[in-house]
C-alpha positions in Angstrom: -1.5 -27.8 25.6 -0.9 -25.5 22.6 -0.1 -27.4 19.5 1.9 -26.2 16.5 0.5 -26.8 13.0 4.0 -27.1 11.5 5.4 -30.6 10.8 9.1 -29.6 10.3 9.7 -26.2 11.9 13.3 -25.3 12.4 13.0 -21.9 14.1 15.0 -20.3 11.3 14.6 -16.6 10.3 13.0 -16.0 6.9 15.5 -16.4 4.0 15.4 -14.8 0.6 17.4 -15.7 -2.5 17.2 -13.8 -5.8 17.6 -16.4 -8.5 17.3 -14.3 -11.7 16.9 -10.6 -12.5 15.4 -9.4 -15.8 17.9 -7.5 -18.0 15.5 -4.8 -19.3 13.6 -4.2 -16.0 14.1 -4.5 -12.3 11.9 -7.7 -12.2 13.4 -10.6 -10.3 12.5 -14.2 -9.6 13.3 -15.4 -6.1 12.6 -17.8 -3.3 11.4 -17.0 0.2 11.9 -19.7 2.8 9.9 -19.8 6.0 9.3 -22.4 8.7 6.0 -23.2 7.0 7.4 -23.7 3.6 8.9 -22.1 0.5 7.3 -19.2 -1.5 8.3 -18.7 -5.1 8.4 -15.0 -6.1 6.9 -12.9 -7.5 3.9 -14.0 -5.6 0.3 -12.9 -5.0 -1.2 -13.6 -1.6 -5.0 -14.1 -1.3 -6.5 -12.1 1.5 -8.2 -14.0 4.3 -9.4 -11.2 6.5 -11.1 -13.1 9.2 -9.1 -16.4 8.9 -10.8 -17.3 5.6 -10.5 -16.2 2.0 -14.2 -15.4 1.4 -16.2 -18.2 -0.3 -13.0 -20.4 -0.9 -11.9 -23.3 1.2 -8.3 -24.0 2.2 -8.4 -27.2 0.0 -9.5 -25.1 -3.0 -6.8 -22.5 -2.3 -4.2 -25.3 -2.7 -5.7 -27.4 -5.4 -7.5 -24.9 -7.7 -5.8 -21.5 -6.9 -2.2 -22.6 -6.2 -1.9 -20.3 -3.2 1.5 -20.5 -1.5 0.7 -18.0 1.3 -2.4 -16.3 2.6 -3.1 -13.2 4.7 -5.0 -12.6 7.9 -6.2 -9.3 9.4 -5.0 -8.5 12.9 -7.8 -6.1 13.8 -10.5 -8.4 12.6 -9.1 -11.6 14.2 -8.5 -9.7 17.4 -12.1 -8.8 17.6 -13.5 -12.1 16.3 -12.8 -14.9 17.2 -10.5 -13.3 19.7 -7.1 -14.0 21.1 -8.2 -16.7 23.6 -9.8 -18.8 20.9 -6.7 -18.5 18.7 -4.3 -19.2 21.5 -6.3 -22.3 22.6 -6.2 -23.6 19.0 -2.5 -23.2 18.8 -2.5 -20.2 16.5 -4.2 -19.4 13.2 -2.5 -22.2 11.2 -4.0 -24.8 13.5 -7.3 -22.9 13.8 -8.0 -22.7 10.1 -6.0 -25.8 9.1 -3.6 -24.0 6.7 -0.2 -25.5 6.9 1.6 -23.1 4.5 2.9 -19.6 5.3 0.6 -16.8 6.7 1.2 -13.1 6.7 -0.7 -10.7 9.0 -1.1 -7.0 8.7 -0.7 -5.1 12.0 -4.0 -3.2 12.2 -2.3 -0.1 10.7 -4.5 -0.1 7.7 -7.5 0.3 10.0 -6.0 3.6 11.1 -6.7 4.7 7.5 -9.9 2.8 6.8 -11.7 3.5 10.1 -10.9 7.2 10.1 -14.4 8.1 11.5 -14.0 5.7 14.4 -10.4 6.1 15.7 -8.2 8.6 17.5 -4.4 8.7 16.9 -1.9 9.6 19.6 1.8 9.1 20.2 0.9 6.0 22.3 -1.1 4.4 19.6 -4.6 4.4 18.1 -8.0 4.1 19.9 -10.4 2.2 17.7 -14.2 1.8 18.0 -15.2 -1.7 17.1 -17.3 -1.9 13.9 -19.0 -4.9 15.6 -20.3 -3.5 18.9 -18.9 0.0 19.3 -16.5 -1.0 22.1 -13.2 0.9 22.3 -9.8 -0.8 21.9 -6.3 0.8 22.1 -3.8 -0.6 19.6 -0.2 0.4 20.4 2.9 -0.9 18.5 3.5 -3.3 21.4 0.0 -4.6 21.4 0.1 -5.0 17.6 3.1 -7.3 18.0 1.6 -9.2 20.9 -1.6 -9.8 19.0 0.4 -11.1 16.0 2.4 -13.3 18.2 -0.8 -14.9 19.4 -2.2 -15.2 15.8 1.1 -16.8 14.9 1.7 -15.6 11.4 5.1 -16.4 9.7 5.4 -12.8 8.5 4.1 -10.0 10.7 3.8 -6.3 10.0 4.9 -3.2 11.9 2.2 -0.9 13.2 2.0 2.2 11.0 -0.1 5.1 10.0 -1.2 5.4 6.4 -2.1 9.0 5.4 -4.8 9.4 2.8 -4.3 10.9 -0.7 -4.1 13.8 -1.0 -2.6 15.1 2.3 -0.5 18.2 3.1 3.2 17.7 3.1 3.5 18.7 6.8 1.0 16.0 7.8 2.6 13.3 5.6 6.0 14.1 7.2 4.7 14.0 10.8 2.8 10.8 10.0 5.9 9.1 8.6 8.0 10.1 11.6 5.3 8.7 13.9 5.4 5.5 11.9 9.2 5.3 12.4 8.9 5.9 16.1 6.3 3.1 16.3 8.6 0.9 14.3 11.3 1.2 16.9 8.8 0.1 19.5 7.7 -2.8 17.4 11.3 -4.1 17.1 11.8 -3.6 20.8 8.7 -5.6 21.6 9.8 -8.4 19.2 13.1 -8.6 21.1 11.2 -8.8 24.5 8.9 -11.6 23.3 9.1 -15.0 21.8 7.0 -16.9 19.3 4.4 -19.1 20.9 4.0 -22.1 18.7 7.5 -23.4 17.9 8.3 -21.5 14.7 9.9 -18.2 13.7 7.9 -15.0 13.1 9.5 -12.3 10.9 8.8 -8.6 11.2 8.6 -6.4 8.1 8.8 -2.6 8.5 6.5 -0.5 6.3 7.6 2.4 4.1 5.4 5.5 4.2 5.8 9.0 2.9 2.8 9.5 0.7 3.5 10.9 -2.7 6.5 13.0 -1.6 9.7 11.6 -3.1 12.0 13.1 -0.4 9.8 11.6 2.3 9.6 8.2 0.6 13.3 8.1 0.2 13.9 9.1 3.8 11.4 6.4 4.9 13.1 3.8 2.8 16.5 4.7 4.2 15.2 4.5 7.8 13.5 1.2 7.2 16.6 -0.2 5.4 18.7 0.7 8.4 16.7 -1.8 10.5 18.1 -4.6 8.5 14.9 -6.6 8.7 14.5 -9.8 6.7 12.0 -8.1 4.4 10.4 -4.7 3.8 6.9 -3.5 2.8 5.8 -0.6 0.8 2.7 1.0 2.2 0.6 4.1 1.7 -0.2 3.5 -2.0 -3.5 2.8 -3.7 -5.2 5.1 -1.2 -6.8 7.4 -3.7 -4.0 8.5 -6.0 -4.0 8.0 -9.8 -2.7 4.7 -11.1 0.3 6.3 -12.7 1.4 7.6 -9.3 1.0 4.2 -7.8 3.5 2.8 -10.3 5.8 5.8 -10.0 6.1 5.8 -6.2 6.3 2.1 -6.1 9.3 2.2 -8.4 10.8 5.0 -6.4 10.5 3.0 -3.2 12.1 -0.1 -4.8 15.1 2.0 -5.9 15.8 2.9 -2.3 15.2 -0.5 -0.6 17.8 -3.2 -0.3 18.0 -5.6 -3.3 18.8 -8.5 -1.0 15.5 -8.4 0.9 12.0 -9.2 -0.4 9.8 -6.2 -1.2 6.1 -6.4 -0.4 3.7 -3.9 -2.0 0.6 -3.7 0.2 -2.9 -3.7 -1.1 -2.2 -3.4 -4.8 -4.0 -4.1 -7.2 -5.2 -4.8 -10.7 -3.5 -7.3 -13.0 -1.8 -4.4 -14.8 -0.6 -3.0 -11.5 1.0 -6.4 -10.7 2.9 -6.5 -13.9 4.1 -2.9 -13.8 5.2 -3.3 -10.1 6.9 -6.6 -10.7 8.9 -4.7 -13.4 9.8 -2.2 -10.7 11.2 -4.9 -8.4 8.3 -5.9 -6.2 8.3 -9.5 -5.0 5.0 -9.8 -3.0 1.5 -8.5 -3.5 -1.9 -8.8 -1.8 -5.3 -7.3 -2.7 -9.0 -8.0 -2.1 -9.8 -7.1 -5.7 -9.9 -10.7 -7.2 -12.3 -12.0 -4.6 -14.3 -8.8 -4.1 -14.7 -8.2 -7.8 -15.5 -11.9 -8.4 -18.4 -11.7 -5.8 -19.7 -8.7 -7.9 -19.7 -10.5 -11.3 -16.3 -9.3 -12.6 -14.0 -12.1 -13.9 -10.3 -11.7 -14.7 -9.3 -14.2 -17.4 -6.3 -15.0 -19.5 -8.1 -13.4 -22.5 -9.5 -10.3 -20.7 -12.2 -9.0 -18.3 -15.7 -10.4 -18.3 -18.8 -9.0 -16.6 -20.6 -12.3 -16.2 -23.9 -10.4 -15.5 -24.1 -9.3 -19.2 -26.7 -11.0 -21.3 -24.1 -11.9 -23.9 -23.0 -14.8 -21.7 -26.5 -16.2 -21.2 -26.0 -19.0 -23.7 -22.2 -19.1 -23.9 -21.4 -22.7 -23.1 -17.6 -22.3 -23.4 -15.6 -22.8 -20.2 -14.7 -19.8 -18.0 -11.0 -19.7 -19.0 -9.4 -22.3 -21.2 -6.0 -20.8 -20.3 -6.1 -21.9 -16.7 -5.5 -25.5 -15.7 -7.7 -26.1 -12.7 -10.9 -27.8 -11.7 -13.0 -24.7 -11.9 -11.9 -22.5 -14.9 -11.9 -25.4 -17.4 -15.0 -27.2 -15.9 -17.8 -24.6 -15.6 -19.3 -22.7 -18.4 -19.9 -18.9 -18.7 -23.6 -19.6 -19.1 -23.7 -21.6 -15.9 -21.9 -19.1 -13.8 -24.1 -16.3 -15.2 -27.1 -18.4 -14.2 -25.7 -18.8 -10.6 -24.9 -15.1 -10.4 -28.4 -14.0 -11.6 -30.0 -16.5 -9.2 -27.8 -15.3 -6.3 -26.6 -18.9 -5.7 -23.7 -19.1 -3.2 -21.8 -21.5 -5.5 -21.5 -18.6 -8.0 -19.4 -16.6 -5.5 -17.1 -19.6 -5.0 -16.6 -20.2 -8.7 -16.0 -16.5 -9.5 -13.6 -16.1 -6.6 -11.5 -19.2 -7.5 -11.4 -18.1 -11.2 -10.0 -14.7 -10.2 -7.5 -15.9 -7.6 -6.3 -18.7 -10.0 -5.8 -16.0 -12.7 -3.8 -13.8 -10.3 -1.6 -16.8 -9.3 -1.2 -17.8 -13.0 -0.1 -14.2 -13.8 2.7 -14.0 -11.3 3.8 -17.6 -12.1 4.0 -16.7 -15.8 5.9 -13.6 -14.9 8.4 -15.6 -12.9 8.9 -18.0 -15.8 9.4 -15.2 -18.2 12.0 -13.5 -15.9 13.9 -16.8 -15.7 13.8 -17.3 -19.5 14.8 -13.6 -20.2 11.5 -12.8 -21.9 9.7 -10.8 -19.2 9.7 -7.3 -20.8 8.3 -8.3 -24.2 5.9 -10.7 -22.5 4.6 -8.0 -20.2 4.1 -5.5 -23.0 2.1 -8.1 -25.0 0.1 -9.2 -21.9 -1.1 -5.8 -20.7 -3.5 -4.9 -23.4 -4.7 -8.5 -23.6 -5.6 -9.1 -19.9 -7.1 -5.6 -19.3 -9.4 -5.5 -22.3 -13.2 -5.9 -21.7 -14.7 -8.9 -23.4 
C-alpha cells in the first residue's frame, strides 16, 4: 500500500498571497501555501538533485539551514533510484523523509546540459543516460507522469532551453516548441491524478533567450494559462550577469503580479538581491553547495577561500552573523584543516554554511521589504557580501 508522507493534506491547489511590496523596487514579501506547508517568500530552495542535498542531511536542512522547500531532479531520479522504487516508497517525500514542500524540474534543463547526448524532435527529447548509455525518450506527457510518480508539490513543464548566444530564428522556434509542449503538459495534468493524496501544481516556464520581443510573447502565452505560479527559464546559460538581471526584470514586468515568480538556476548572492528587487519570489541554484565543496564560503561579511593559508590559524568562528549550530561553532582554522585533509566533514560544514547564508539573505530581504527598508539595505549589502576577504 502506498503511503503519503503528509500529515494534514487537504488536496488544495497552491495559494499565493503578496503581503507587502517595496515602494522603491518591485520586491515583494509573500506566502505560498502548499499541502506540505507554508513557504515565506522571497525564498531560496536548496538543490537536492538525486533526492539529497549533497553532504547535508534533512535534519540539518531544517535545524541549521532553515530550508522551507527543496528541489529534486526528474531526469536523475528517473534513472536512479527509478520510478518503481519511488512509487513503492510512496513518493519522494516518504523516500527521503522530507515532510516539507518539494519542487521538481521536468528534465528540460537536461535538454540544454546534455547537448552531446540528446536529440530533439516535436515529440520530445531522446536522451542517452550518463550512467550506462541507455536511451530514454522524454515527452511532455512522460515528464508529467514521472513527476506524478516522484510526487513533488510543484512540478515544472517540459521545455527546451536554448544556449547563449543563439540565433534569433532558433530561439523563436525553440520558444514555440516549448509552448506546444506546455499545452501537452497541461493536457496530461488534466488526464492524470496525484498518486499520494496531496495536490501537485504545474508551473509553466518562460523562454525566449535574450530577445525582448520573444520573452514578452512567452510571458504572455504562459500568463494566458492561468497557472498557480510561473517560472523564468533560459537565463544564466552563458550570458553576462547584467543581461541576467535585465531579462529577469523584463520577464517579471510581463508576468502576473498575483502569481509567484520562480527564477530557475540563479545564482550568486548579488543575483538574488537584484532579482528580488525585480519581483522574483523563488530561487534555486547549485552554487552554495558546489562552491562550498570547493572551498568557497559565502558569509555575512564577504567571500572566503578557506584554502588560503591566511585562515590556517584563524580560530574565529566561520560566520558570527548566522545563528546556527555550524557557523557559530566551528572555526575557520578547523574547516581549513578539514578541507586540506580532504575530510568529508569539511564538505558538510562548508555546504551548511553557504546554504544557511543564502537562507539568511532571503529572510533578511523579506524583513526589509516588510519594514520598508529593502532598497537602502540592498545597496549597502551588495558590496559587503560580494567582497573577497
